[in-house]
C-alpha positions in Angstrom: 39.2 2.8 -10.3 35.4 2.9 -10.3 35.4 -0.7 -11.7 37.4 -1.9 -8.7 34.7 -0.8 -6.3 31.8 -2.3 -8.3 30.1 -5.2 -6.6 32.0 -4.8 -3.3 29.0 -3.5 -1.4 26.8 -6.3 -2.8 29.4 -8.9 -1.8 29.7 -7.6 1.8 25.9 -7.5 2.1 25.6 -11.1 0.8 28.1 -12.2 3.5 26.5 -10.3 6.3 22.9 -11.3 5.3 23.9 -15.0 5.0 22.1 -15.5 1.6 21.7 -13.8 -1.7 17.9 -13.6 -1.3 18.1 -11.6 2.0 20.9 -9.4 0.6 18.7 -8.6 -2.4 15.8 -7.7 -0.1 18.0 -5.3 1.9 19.6 -3.8 -1.2 16.2 -3.6 -3.0 17.6 -5.7 -5.9 16.6 -9.0 -7.4 18.3 -12.2 -6.3 19.6 -12.6 -9.8 21.2 -9.1 -9.7 23.0 -10.0 -6.5 24.2 -13.3 -7.9 25.4 -11.6 -11.1 27.3 -8.9 -9.2 29.1 -11.5 -7.1 29.9 -13.6 -10.2 31.4 -10.5 -12.0 33.5 -9.7 -8.9 34.8 -13.3 -8.8 35.6 -13.2 -12.5 37.5 -9.9 -12.1 39.4 -11.2 -9.0 40.1 -14.6 -10.7 39.0 -16.6 -7.6 35.9 -18.0 -6.0 34.6 -16.1 -3.0 31.8 -18.4 -2.0 31.2 -22.1 -1.7 27.6 -22.4 -3.0 25.1 -25.2 -2.9 21.3 -25.2 -3.5 20.9 -25.1 0.3 23.8 -23.1 1.7 26.6 -20.7 1.0 29.9 -20.1 2.8 33.1 -18.1 2.2 36.1 -19.7 0.7 39.5 -18.9 2.3 40.1 -16.2 -0.3 36.6 -14.9 0.2 37.1 -14.6 4.0 40.3 -12.6 3.6 38.8 -10.4 0.9 35.6 -9.8 3.0 37.7 -8.7 6.1 39.5 -6.1 4.0 36.3 -4.9 2.3 34.7 -4.3 5.6 37.5 -2.2 6.7 37.6 -0.3 3.5 33.8 0.4 3.5 34.1 1.6 7.1 36.7 4.1 6.1 34.5 5.3 3.2 31.5 5.6 5.5 33.6 7.6 8.0 34.7 9.9 5.2 31.2 10.4 4.0 29.9 11.0 7.6 32.7 13.6 8.2 31.6 15.5 5.1 27.9 15.1 6.1 28.6 16.4 9.6 29.7 19.7 8.1 26.4 20.1 6.2 23.7 22.0 7.9 20.9 20.2 6.0 20.1 16.5 7.0 19.7 14.4 3.9 19.3 10.8 2.8 17.2 7.9 4.2 17.0 7.6 8.0 15.9 4.1 9.2 14.5 4.0 12.7 13.4 1.1 14.8 11.1 1.5 17.9 8.8 -0.5 20.0 5.3 -0.8 18.6 3.1 1.4 20.9 5.8 3.8 21.9 6.8 4.2 18.3 3.2 4.9 17.0 2.1 7.2 19.8 5.3 9.1 20.7 8.2 8.5 18.3 6.4 9.0 15.0 4.6 12.2 16.0 8.0 13.7 16.9 10.0 12.5 13.9 7.5 12.8 11.0 7.6 16.7 11.0 11.4 16.4 10.2 10.4 15.4 6.6 8.6 18.8 6.2 11.5 20.8 7.8 14.2 19.0 5.8 13.2 18.4 2.2 16.2 16.2 1.4 15.5 13.8 4.3 13.5 10.5 3.9 12.4 8.6 7.0 11.7 4.9 7.2 10.3 3.7 10.6 9.8 0.1 11.7 7.7 -0.6 14.8 8.4 -3.9 16.5 8.9 -5.1 20.1 11.7 -7.4 18.7 15.1 -6.0 19.5 16.6 -5.3 16.1 20.3 -5.8 15.3 21.1 -2.3 14.1 24.1 -3.2 12.1 22.8 -6.4 10.5 19.3 -5.0 9.8 20.7 -1.7 8.5 19.1 0.8 11.0 20.6 4.2 11.7 18.8 4.7 15.0 16.7 2.7 17.5 14.6 3.7 20.5 15.1 1.1 23.3 13.1 0.6 26.5 14.9 -0.8 29.6 18.5 -1.4 30.5 21.0 -1.9 27.6 23.4 -4.8 27.4 27.1 -3.9 27.2 28.1 -3.3 23.6 31.3 -1.9 22.0 29.5 -1.5 18.6 26.7 0.8 19.8 26.4 4.3 21.2 23.5 5.5 23.3 21.9 8.6 24.7 19.3 8.8 27.4 15.9 10.1 26.3 14.0 10.0 29.6 12.3 7.8 32.1 9.0 6.0 31.4 6.9 6.2 34.5 4.9 3.1 35.3 1.7 2.3 37.2 -0.4 -0.7 38.1 -4.0 -0.4 37.2 -7.2 -2.3 36.7 -10.8 -1.9 35.5 -13.4 -1.0 38.1 -15.2 -4.3 37.2 -12.1 -6.3 38.2 -11.6 -4.5 41.5 -15.3 -4.9 42.3 -15.0 -8.7 41.9 -11.5 -9.2 43.5 -11.0 -6.1 45.8 -8.1 -3.6 45.7 -4.7 -4.8 46.8 -3.6 -2.8 49.9 0.1 -3.8 49.7 2.5 -5.5 47.3 2.1 -8.7 49.3 -1.6 -8.7 48.2 -0.5 -9.0 44.6 0.1 -12.8 45.2 -3.7 -13.1 45.5 -4.5 -11.3 42.3 -4.4 -12.0 38.6 -1.9 -10.1 36.4 -1.9 -9.5 32.7 1.7 -10.4 31.8 4.0 -8.9 29.2 5.6 -11.9 27.6 8.6 -12.0 25.3 10.7 -14.7 23.9 12.8 -14.8 27.1 9.8 -15.2 29.3 7.4 -13.1 31.4 8.7 -9.6 32.3 8.6 -9.1 36.1 7.1 -6.0 37.7 9.7 -3.7 39.3 8.3 -2.2 42.5 9.5 0.4 45.1 9.1 -1.2 48.5 8.6 0.6 51.8 12.3 0.1 52.7 13.3 2.0 49.5 14.6 -1.0 47.7 13.6 -1.9 44.2 12.5 -5.5 43.8 11.2 -7.6 41.0 7.8 -9.2 41.6 6.4 -12.0 39.4 2.6 -11.9 39.5 0.5 -15.0 38.6 -1.3 -14.6 35.3 -3.5 -16.6 32.9 -3.1 -14.1 30.0 0.3 -13.4 28.4 0.6 -10.8 25.6 3.6 -9.3 23.8 1.9 -6.0 23.0 1.3 -3.1 25.5 -1.8 -2.0 23.7 -3.3 -5.5 23.9 -2.4 -5.6 27.7 -4.2 -2.2 28.1 -7.3 -3.6 26.2 -7.3 -6.7 28.4 -7.2 -4.5 31.5 -10.1 -2.4 30.2 -12.0 -5.7 29.8 -11.6 -6.5 33.4 -9.2 -9.5 32.9 -6.7 -8.5 35.6 -4.1 -6.0 37.0 -1.8 -4.5 34.4 1.7 -3.0 34.8 1.7 -0.2 32.1 3.3 3.1 31.1 1.6 6.2 32.5 1.5 7.8 29.1 -0.5 4.9 27.7 -3.0 4.6 30.6 -3.5 8.4 31.1 -6.7 8.8 29.0 -8.3 5.7 30.6 -7.5 6.9 34.1 -8.9 10.3 33.3 -12.2 8.8 32.0 -12.5 6.3 34.9 -12.3 3.3 32.6 -9.2 2.2 34.6 -8.3 2.9 38.2 -4.8 3.2 39.6 -3.9 0.6 42.2 -0.3 1.6 42.7 1.1 4.9 41.4 4.4 5.7 39.8 5.7 6.7 43.2 5.5 3.0 44.2 6.4 1.5 40.8 9.9 1.7 39.4 10.3 3.7 36.2 11.9 2.3 33.0 14.7 4.1 31.1 14.3 4.9 27.4 17.4 5.5 25.3 18.3 6.2 21.7 20.8 3.7 20.3 22.9 3.9 17.1 25.9 2.1 15.6 29.1 3.4 17.0 31.0 5.6 14.6 33.6 8.3 14.8 31.3 10.7 13.0 27.5 11.0 13.4 25.5 11.8 10.3 23.4 14.9 10.3 20.2 13.0 9.7 20.8 10.8 12.8 21.9 13.8 14.9 18.8 15.8 14.1 16.6 12.8 15.0 18.3 12.2 18.3 18.1 15.9 19.2 14.4 15.9 18.4 13.7 12.9 20.6 15.8 14.3 23.5 13.8 17.5 23.4 10.3 16.1 22.6 10.0 12.7 24.3 10.3 13.6 28.0 7.2 15.8 28.0 5.2 12.9 26.4 6.6 10.4 28.9 6.0 12.6 32.0 2.8 14.4 31.0 -0.2 12.5 29.8 -0.2 10.4 26.6 0.9 11.4 23.2 -1.0 13.9 21.0 -3.6 11.5 19.9 -4.9 10.9 23.5 -5.3 14.6 24.3 -6.3 16.0 20.9 -3.1 18.1 20.9 -1.0 18.5 17.9 2.6 17.0 18.1 4.0 20.5 18.8 1.7 21.1 21.8 2.3 19.9 25.3 -0.2 17.4 26.5 -2.2 18.0 29.7 -0.5 16.8 32.9 -1.1 13.2 33.9 -1.9 13.3 37.6 -3.3 9.8 37.5 0.1 8.1 37.8 1.3 10.4 40.5 -1.4 10.4 43.1 -1.7 7.3 45.3 -5.2 6.0 45.5 -6.9 5.7 48.9 -6.9 2.2 50.3 -10.2 1.1 51.7 
């Protein structure tokens, strides 16, 4: 019976990865080991599973049929393991987490790293990237996502909190260009834009009529990293639309000044996302519960521990800077 299962997980990973090399990387094997495992499986089944050339690979008709059944069988095994795991009190195994770069470093990591100490059988692997990872294809147990989520039947989600935003600038920039008195004035100012593969991200603002509107500000600098945008704002390059937890220490020191507070700038939702499954593994559940309890204070009160000198278990000092509207000259 054990022999009948040998190589199936390697075969499925090779199909989903699209190449033996990528499958080997995900499985932490050599490419040769993956190729040999598939060859042994083909020999045992008495059929070819892949059409292979030096440049590409594709499933044979038998390979496609076998793959579909293997996926269903592995899903049943995973559900059975998760059902057993859900009855255990102690989280165990490797937890793979994906999060945006700056939020991950300053907020997610300080919350999740203590879990390793509290749960000796738990390993944590975190990847910080502003690229939206494919949880199933990339093998992540959990992701922290900022902004609205697309509809997906394969993913489950839980709200972690709202990220308050503000528009700020360095005193040197405001001395040269003046302080915008209204949202209409933004058309005459330079913005430091958050740029992704799908274009510049608009600024979502709360107008006087109570409506949320997206405003696209002119900018000569486009960056795909929030910390880089904050650094550019500190250098006086332009106005920046940034999370309050990130700008809090600079607002307190006076290195940045608030132009429009979080009462005028729409917040952004943050959610935990994981592959949809009938049973949630204990390791994933404890991570989600930790984020639900610990992230809102960091989002709504100052920056993370590093910005205040607090340890991850302490509450940061309140961030009034993103709440109080500045006086307009």
